MARVEXZA-678985 format. One record per residue (C-alpha): residue in three letters; x, y, z negated. Coordinates in steps of 0.1 Angstrom, whole numbers, plus 5000, padded with zeros to 4 digits. Example, Ala and Ser with C-alpha at 12.3 -4.5 7.8 and 13.67 -1.06 7.14 Angstrom:
Ala512349554922;Ser513749894929;
//
This chain:
Met140168144697;Ser142568334719;Ser142468304757;Val145568214777;Ala146768264813;Ile149968084824;Leu151668234855;Gly153967984874;Ala152167694857;Ser153467444883;Gly157167494873;Tyr158967304846;Ser158667584819;Gly155067644830;Gln154067274827;Glu155767254793;Thr153967574782;Leu150567434794;Asp151167114775;Arg151667294743;Val148767534748;Leu146467234754;Arg147467094720;His147067424702;Pro143867444681;Leu143467824685;Leu144367884722;Glu142167814753;Val143367814789;Val141368054811;Ala143668094841;Leu146367884857;Gly148568074881;Ser150467914910;Asp150968064944;Ser151867724958;Leu148867534943;Ser146267824946;Gly142767694952;Gln143567334941;Pro142267174909;Ala144567134879;Ser144866764887;Ala146966854918;Leu149766914893;Asp149066604872;Val146266354876;Arg145766364839;Leu144766724840;Asn141066714847;Gly137766814830;Ser137567164816;Leu140767324830;Pro140167594857;Pro141567554892;Phe144767724902;Leu144768094911;Pro147368304928;Asn149668444901;Asp148368804905;Glu144768684899;Ala145768484869;Leu147468794855;Ala144268994859;Ala142068734844;Gly141668924811;Ala143468674789;Asp144568764754;Val147968594760;Val149968574792;Phe152868334796;Ala154968444826;Cys156868144838;Leu158068304870;Gly161368374888;Asn163468664876;Glu162668904905;Arg158968824905;Ala158668874868;Ala160569204869;Val157669374888;Leu154969244864;Glu152569514852;Pro151369374818;Pro147669394812;Ala146769654785;Gly146269494751;Ala147569144760;Val150468964744;Val152868884773;Val155668644768;Asp158168644797;Leu160168324800;Ser162368464828;Gly165368684824;Ala163768984839;His163369174806;Arg166169024784;Leu168869284791;Gln168369634777;Asp170769794802;Ser169269784837;Ala172769844852;Leu173669484843;Tyr171169324865;Pro172969354899;Ala176069194886;Trp174468924865;Tyr171168854881;Gly171868964917;Phe169169234921;Glu168469594911;His165869604884;Pro162669754900;Arg161269894868;Pro164269994846;Asp162170244827;Thr160069964812;Leu162869754797;Ala162769944764;Ala159069834759;Trp160069464758;Ser161169304726;Tyr163769024726;Gly162168744706;Leu164268484689;Pro162068434658;Glu164568304633;Leu167068584640;Phe165368864659;Pro161468844656;Ala159769024684;Asp158169364676;Gly155169434698;Glu153069264725;Leu155669254753;Ile158168974745;Ala161268874764;Asn161768504756;Pro165568424752;Gly167368204777;Cys167967834767;Tyr171767864765;Ala171568204747;Thr169168054722;Ala171567774713;Ala174568004712;Leu172868264691;Leu171468024666;Ala174967894661;Leu176868224661;Ala174568514651;Pro174568444613;Leu178368424614;Ala178968744635;Gly180468944606;Ala182568654593;Ile184468554625;Glu187068704647;Pro185168874676;Ala187968814701;Gly188368464715;Val184968314709;Val184468024733;Ile181167854740;Asp181267524758;Ala177667434767;Lys175967154786;Ser172367114798;Gly170166874815;Val169166924851;Ser165767054843;Gly167467374833;Ala167967454869;Gly164167474875;Arg161867274898;Glu162867434931;Leu164967214954;Lys168667294955;Gln171767094965;Ser173267104930;Ser170166934916;His170166644940;Ala170566304924;Gly173766234944;Phe175366534928;Val174066504893;Leu174166134885;Glu177465984872;Asn178866334872;Val179566634849;Ala180466964863;Pro180867334852;Tyr178967594871;Arg178767974872;Val182067984853;Gly182568334840;Ser179468464857;His176468304840;Gln173668544833;His173268434797;Ala176768564788;Pro175668934786;Glu172468834768;Ile174568664741;Ala176968964739;Gln174069204736;Ala172669014706;Ile175868954686;Gly177769274695;Phe180769134713;Pro181568944745;Val182168574745;Cys183768324769;Phe180768114780;Val181067804803;Pro177967604811;His178067244825;Leu175367024841;Leu174666694825;Pro173266384843;Val170166384820;Arg166666534825;Arg166566754795;Gly168466864764;Leu171167124757;Leu174367114735;Ala176367424728;Thr179767384711;Cys181167714698;Tyr184867764688;Val185468054665;Arg188168174641;Pro186868244606;Leu187768564588;Gly187068414554;Gly183868344535;Asp181468064534;Leu180367994570;Arg178167704560;Gly176467914533;Leu175668184559;Leu174067924582;Glu172067764554;Asp170868104542;Ala169868204577;Tyr167667894582;Ser166667804547;Ala162967894554;Ser162867774589;His160767474600;Val162367484634;Val166067504629;Arg167967244608;Val171467284594;Leu172666924592;Pro174566784563;Asp178266794563;Gly179766544587;Ile176566484607;Ala176666594644;Pro173766724665;Glu172466484691;Leu170466544723;Ala168366234716;Arg166966384684;Val165866714699;Gln164666604734;His160966654738;Thr160766864706;Asp160867234698;Ala163467194670;Ala167167274669;Glu170067114651;Ile173167294639;Ala176367164624;Leu179567314613;Phe183067154614;Glu186667264607;Asp189467184631;Arg192367084609;Ala195067144635;Thr194167504643;Gly191967634615;Leu189167704640;Ala185567654630;Val183467454654;Val179667534654;Val177467294674;Cys173767354683;Ala171567104701;Leu168067174714;Asp165767084742;Asn166167344770;Leu162467314779;Gly161367314742;Lys163167554718;Gly164967684749;Ala161867784768;Ala158167684762;Gly158367594725;Gln159967924717;Ala157468114739;Leu154667954719;Gln156468034687;Asn156668404698;Ala153068414708;Asn151968264675;Ile153868544656;Ala152368814679;Leu148868684672;Gly149468674634;Leu149368294633;Asp151668044616;Glu154568034640;Thr154767654641;Val151167594652;Gly151267374683;Leu154967314682;Arg156566964684;Leu158666944653;Ser158666584641;Gly159566254655;Val161965964652;Leu164865844674;Val163765564698;
//
């Protein structure tokens, strides 16, 4: 049994991580970090959380609790100053350690990275494509996960110039903190693009596939779920075969049969992802679509998957991978 500390446990990704850890047969929560709920019982977050769970601690104290595994579900600037405990597996769900070049942080994240010399120690962990190597793991962003699952297996078979990613996510992707763009009056009965040309997941995608992309995110009037539609020009070869080969052994990523489109409803509340490939007859472009839950495979589910691998466990233990449409 491995012990777990969750920092930022009161946020959306922290709550989702806690939920999965509680269902995991080989993990045990020993510390719950939350600066806002410090000193309060776990039931302050949800009345169903009672019994054996420890009370909330300040995040710094939870980090120092001696846990075998630390899930850091913090804001980017707060996570950037983390000093990982020696010998612990640390999975950072923020963007603080995703970019290898510290010079990119001011433009894309709005701050100078306080510990640029430590970035090389963090391994970018997208298990199906780039398994993390080491104990310090940078969990990919939700949009980047969907885009990379769709595009990375095809990187050598498509024209690098002109790749367009049109992505849409539920409002939970914005986090739990109050902001005007998350108000019901703005979100409901509305769809709007945001951070056009300046979203922080764009350089993350480019870093992984080797070339820049045009990435435009949109906010959907739903709680959770993410859909990325990628438009690419093939250079030849069997694109479907490349996708099927990449995920043939995966229990998490499904390449759908020809003609079947991914749907949010099938991936919401799960840690799975769906991918489909289409051809646009008018232009010859290939259209690759990936659907996943932004809080599942796009955050907490992938974090647990990464932790399982680092601990030498079956990567699917504790994941939500089965269900039916209701």
